N, C-alpha and C positions, 0 to 999 in steps of 0.2 A: 287273242286279238288278231294275230297273223292269219290263222285259219279262217276267220270270219271274212277278212279282206279278200283272201284267195277265192272263197266261195262266191263273193260278189263279182269278181273279175270273170269267173267262169260263167256266171249268168249273163254278163254283158257279151261275152264271146258267143254264147249260144244265141243271142238275139241277132248278131251279125250273120251267123250261119243260116238262120231262118230266112233272112232277106235274100241271101245268095241262092238258097234252095228255091225260093219263090221265082227268081229270075230264070232259073234253070227250067222249072216246070212250064213257064210261059213259052219257052222255045223248044219244048219237048217234041214238036212235030218233026223237027229236023234231026232228031237223034234216033239211032237204030234201036232195035229191041234189046240188045245186050246192054247198051248204055242205060236204057230205061230201067232194066232190072237193078242195075247198080244204084241208080238214083232212088228207086223205091226202097232198096235196103238202107241207103243212107238216110232217107226220110224217116224210116221206122226207128233207126238208131237215134236220130235226132229227137224224135218224139219221146222215146224212153228216157233219153238224157234230160229232156225238159222236165219230165215227171220227177226224175230223181233230184234234179236241182231245185225244183219247186218244193219238194218234200224237205230237202235240206234247209231251204230258206225259211220255211214255216217253222221247222224245229229250232232254227237259230233265233227267230223272232220270239218264240215262246220262252227260250232259255234266257234271252236278254231281258224280256219283260218280267220274268220271274225274279231275276236279280234286281231289277228296278223296283218291283213291288216290295221285295225284302228290305231294300235300303230305305224306302219311304212308303209307309203305310197309307199316305194320302193319295197315292197313285191308284187310279181305277182303270182296269183294262177291259174294254168292251169285247164282245164275241168276234168282231171283225178285226181285232188286234189294234184298234185305235186306242190312244192313251189320253186320259183326262184326269184332272185333279178332282178328287171327291171330297165331300165334307168329312172332317175328322170326327170320329166317334170317341168322345171323352167319357171315361168312367168316373162317376161322382164318388169322391172320397172326403174324409175329414183328416185333419193332421193333429199331431201332438208334438210339443216341444220337449227336448231332453231336459230333465231337471238335474241340477247339480247342488247337492245338499248332503247333510249327515244322514246316513242310512243305518238302521238298526234292525236286528232280527231277534225275535222273542220266541220262546216255547212255553207251553202252558202246563201247569201242574195243578191238579185238584186237591183240595184239602178242606178241613173243617176248622172253624174258629175254636180256640181253646183259651180259657182264662189262665193267666200265670198263677193266680191264687184262686183255687177252686177246691174246697174241702168239704167232704162228707163228715159230719160230726157224730162220734160214737160215745156211748156211756162207758165208763171204766169199771163201774161196780153195778151189781144187780140192785134193782129197786123199782118202786112204783112212782110214776110221774106225779109230782105233787103241785108243780107250778110251771107255767110257760110265760116267760117275761116279754117275748117279742112276737111279732106277727110277720107273715110272709111279705117281702118287699120292703121291710124296715131296714134303714141304715144302722149299722152297729160299728162300734170301735173295738179294737183289740182288748180282750179281757171282760167285755160286757157279758152279764149272765144271760143265757138263752133259756135253759130248762133246769129245774131242780127235781131231784128224786127225794122221796120220803126218807129222812135221816133222823127221825124222832128218837129211835133207840140209841143211835150213836151219840146224838146230842145229849141224851140223858147220861150216858156213860161218861161223857166229857165233863158234865157238871159234877158228877160224883168224884171224878178224878181231880178236878180243880179244888174241891173241898179237902180231899185227902192231901193234896200237895200243899195247901195252905197250912194244915196242921203240921205236916212234916217240916215245912219251912220254919215255923215257930219253934219246934223242938230243936231243930238244927241250930237256930240262932242262939238259944239258951245254952245248948251243949257246947257251942263254940266259945261262948263267953267263959264258961267254966274251964274249958280246955286251955284257953289262953292264960288262965290263972293257975294252971297245972293241977286242976281239980278233976277227978274222974279218970277212967281208964282210956287209953288210946283206942282200944278195940271198940268200945262202946261209941266213941265219937265217930269212928270211921263207918260203923254200921248205920248210924243216923244220917251221916252225910251221903252214903251210898243210896239209902232209901229215898232221900229227897231228890237226888240227881236222877234216879230211876223213874220216879214219878214225873219229873220234868220231861224226860225223853218220851215217856208214854203219852204225855199230853201233846207234845209236838207231833208225834206219829198219828194220834187220833184226829188232830185238827187237819192234818194233811189228808187223812181219809175222808174227813167231812167235806173238804174242798172237792173231792172227786164226785160228790153227790150233786154238784152244780156244774152244768155244761156251759162253757164260756166260748166266746168268739176268738178264734186263733189269730185273726188279723182284721184290719178295717175292711168293711165291705157291706154287702146287702144280703139279708136273709132270703134265700131263694125258695126254701122248702122247710116246713115243719111237719114231721111225720106222725108222731103219736098224739094222743089226746090225754088230758088230765085223768089220772086214775089207771091208765094202762101200764102194764109191766114192761120193763126194759132190762136187757141183759147185755153184758159186754159183747161187742161185735154187732150190736143192733144200732143202725143209723137212725138218729133222731132229728137231724137237721142238715141243711146244706147252706154254706156261706160262700159267696163269690165276691171277688174284687174285680170289677169290670174295667178299671182304669187302664190296665195293661193286659192286652190279649196277644195271641200269636197264632200263626198258621204253621203247620208242619205237613210236608208232603214228600212223597217218594219220587225221586228223579232217576231216570235211566243213566247208567254208568257212562254212556257215550258223551254225556255233558260234563263229566267230572273235571275236565280241564278248563271248562268255560265258566263254571259257577264258582264264585269266590265270596267269602264273607265281606260284607260291605257293598256288594254289587246291587245295581238298581233292580227294583221289582215293582210292577204294577199289580195291585190286588183288586180284582173285580168281585162284586157281590151281586149275583144274579137276582136275588130276592129283593134287593134295594134298588137295582138299576143304577148303581154308581160304582166308582172305583177310586182308589187312593194310591199314593206313591209311598214306597217303603224301601228298606234295605235288608239284604240277607244278613241275619244276625248269627247264624251258625250253619256250617256245612259238616255233615256227618263224615266220620272217618272209616265207617264200616259199610261194606257192600253186602247186601242181603243175597246169599247164594241162591235163594229160591226164585227171586225175580230180577236179580242183577240191578238193584237200585240202591241209592243211598239217600239219607234223610237231609232235608233242607228246612231250616226254621226261620221264620220271618216274624219279628215282633213289631207292634205298632201301637200307637196311643189310642185309647178309647174313652177319653174323659167324659164324653157325652153319653156313653153307654149304648150306642146304636148297634154295636156288633155283639151278638149273643153266642155263648158257647154252643158248639155243634152246628153253627150256621155254615152253609156251604159257601165256599169261596174259591176263586181261581187265581193262581199266581202266574203272571206273565213275567218270566225271568229273561233278562237280556243276555244273550250269549254271543252277540256279534255287533260291532260298531265300526263304521267307516266314515271318516270325514271327507267332505268334498267329493262324494261319490257321484257317478253318472247314473241316473235312475230313469227307467222307462216303464210304461205299463206292460205287464206280463202278457196281456191279451194280444199284443201286436207281434209277439215273437213267434216265428214259425221254424220248422225244422225239416230239412230235406231227408232223403232216404239214407244218406250216409251219417245222419245224426248232427249235421252242421246247423247251428242256430243262425237265423238271419232275420232281417227286417227290411222294409221297403222305404226308400226316400224318393226324391224326384229331382230332375234337373231340367234346364231349359226355361225360356222366358215366354215366348209366344205360344209354344206347345210344350206343356210340362209332361215329361215322360218318366216312367217308373225306373228306378235304379235299385238294384239289390245290394245290401250291405251284410257281409258275414261278420258275426260277433262272437266274442268269448264272454260268457256270462258268469256271474258270481252267485250271490245268495238271492233266493226268492223270498218275499214276505209281503203279506197283506195286499196282493194284487200288483206288486211292483218287483222289479228285478234290477240288480246292480250289473252294469256293463263294465267289464274289465279291460276290453280292448276292441277296436274296430269301429269306434264312434267318437265324434267330437261333440263338444257341448253346444255348438251352434247349429247342429243339424236338425232339420224338421222332418219328422217321420210320418208316414201314412198310418192312420189309425183305423177308423171305421172304413171298411171297403178293402182293407189290406189282404183279405182272403180271396178277393175277386179279381185281383190284378196280377200281372207278371211283368218281368223286365221288358221295357220299351213300350209298354202300353201308355196311351195318352190318357191323362186324368184331368178332372175338373174339381177344384177344391171348393167344398161347400162351407 
């Protein structure tokens, strides 16, 4: 500031010098030639000084006007260095309010629906299919007959054995009566008793074998598939039917080990069914204790009710498992967050009443999810942020809120 005043004083002194020189030139007729040369030299020096001071003055004006323009963008400087207030150019933007609410983060795991009770039914003995009692889609109860094999030969053997047992029982009864009266030998009595008991045991065994010729439902459910037809042969290991209980189903998926500290039994899960376009809420029923070394994952199981039978085995489903929750968190749209070259995250707000100007806020961010991000520090809940147009402004720009 002092140097600027000094330059202005020098300009005023230069003006006085010009007046004096003019007076001298008017009376130059009375001056000799030596004095005239001195005056010419002085005049030349004065002209050079004038040019120098004029240049300094113009430079000073430019410098001050540049400072003025930087302090107030509404100042307009014309080519002749005159100053005028120009119309403010306002950049149109929209704004968003900071939300304060519970914030959750989920990750997705793909899996297939499995029935808790899902059994392929096999025959235990070889034979030919003689009868099919049920049809596909039929509801059955535990123990209901599904399919029978031809057991005519075994049934005939059982009838013969029953007749032999009947005779052996009568002989034993008479021999026991005599033995109780101390009539007859003990060895004869024991042989008759042993023969009767042996026939009884053989009959029990044969009836158990006969039961194997009938395939029964292992639990309450629905018959999903009947494989053979009447008259076809079946052998052990040959699946003849499938029975499902769809009341309870589950999902099982492989989860990356990085989530092992976040996933707990009883934790909240949202299950989405893309084929149905719907989702349900459930809980984690089991967390595996073994990490697969091949893919570094562990198993998570989610059971849920299926009383209406909407969800089918092997149906594709997506588990959204919650691994983070924060109450009263400050939430902003992720789209308005920007980052400078140093990696610092920031957003724009504004200040001022008549002319609203952009203000930069540096933030510390937390978890991102579903288009939003949690703000850990650098922001208050009552701050209004620039949303659309935030990429087109910078600090101190004038804005117009649409």
